[in-house]
N, C-alpha and C positions, 0 to 999 in steps of 0.2 A: 503495498500500499505506498509505503513512504517514499520506494522508489517509485511508483506509477506520480506520484506527488514531485517528485524532483522532475522526473523528465517531462512532466506538464509545465512546470516552470520553467524550464529550459528553453521549452520550445514557443512560450510567450514571450518571452526575453529575445530570443532571436528569429522572431519574424522579422521583416521587411522595414521599412520606416513607414509612418501612417499613409494611410490611402486617404488622396488629396481631397478626393470627393466628401468623404463623411470623416474624418479625421481620426477613426479608429485603428489601432493596431492589428487586433484582428478580427474576422468576420464572425457571423454569428454560425455559421455552420461548424466555422474553427472550434470556438468556444464549446457548442453542442457534441462535438466528435472527443475533447478533451473531457467534457463532463460524462459522456457514456464509459470512455476508459476508464476513467477513473469508479464508477459503479460498478461496472464488470468486475475491473481487479477483486475491490471490497466484497461484489459476492460469490467470486471464485475464493478467496480466504476464508470466506464463513462456511460454505460446503466443504472444503478440503478438512476444515476445521470439525465441523461435524461427523465425517466421515471417519477420522484417526480416534477421535475420540470415541464413538459411537459403535465401530464394526471393527477396530484394532484392537480392543482390548475386549475381548469377549471373554477370556479366563478369568474365572473367579479362584478364590481361594477360601477354606472354611477350615476352620479349626475345632477340634471336639475330641471326644471320646467314643475310640470302637468297640462296640458290641456285637455278640451275634444274635441274628435275627432269622426269621422265619426264612428267607430266603437268601441268605449270605450275612456281609457285614452291614453292620447299620454306623454311621454317623450319627453320636449327638452333637449337636454344635452347643457353642454357649447362649444362642438364642431360644433353645430346648425345642428346637425342629427339628426330627431325625431326618436323615436320608442314608437311602442306602446306596451301597455304594458299588460300583460297576466300574470296570475298563481294567485300569491300570492298577490293580488292589492286590499284587504279589507279596507287594513288602508291606503291607498295612495289617499290621496283627491285632488282634483281640485283647482287648482291655488296657493298650497303647492309646494316650492322647498323642494327635498326630494333627500334622498343620498339612492339607493337600490342595494341589490346583488340578481346575478340568472347568467342567461347564456343567451349569446345574438343567437339568432335563426340564421339559412342561412335567405338571402334573397332571394326570389321568385321573379320573373318578373315583375317590375311596383308594386310590394307594397311595402307598409311602411316595414322597419324592425320591427322586433319584440323582444320583450326584455321578458325573461320567469323571473319572480319575484322568488325568492325564501323567502327574507324578505325585511320589511324596516329597514333601517340600522339607517337612521336618518331625521328627520322631521326641517327641518329650518323654517319655517315658510311660509308667506305669499311669493309668489313672486313681483319681483322687477316691478314696473308697466313699460310696454314698452314704447317706445315713440310715438305718433300719427304717421302715416302715411299722408301727405300733398299730 
């Protein structure tokens, strides 16, 4: 954006002497062209930023304790929301507090949410003991 403004300023100062008939340095069409270039550059910057932020960072990270579930390993994250772990779970061990990277899968009706594990980022060791329910 800054480069566009600098180029436009240079174009305005590098124009020939004032038009003898109207007394203007640049024509209306030149001004319109410069404004269109500035707006187009700004729009391009916004679009690229949106794509990078929303589509470039699709990986999620969750931390929690791994437990055995009906269909395999389940991670109880810090928000008490369980995720069935699928994908690269060979290094993930039951009873361990872990930090995994991957993607949250869409929840289907009545099913436990799934987390597609790409990698085990960190193993924090054994999970703290839960207090006994009375």
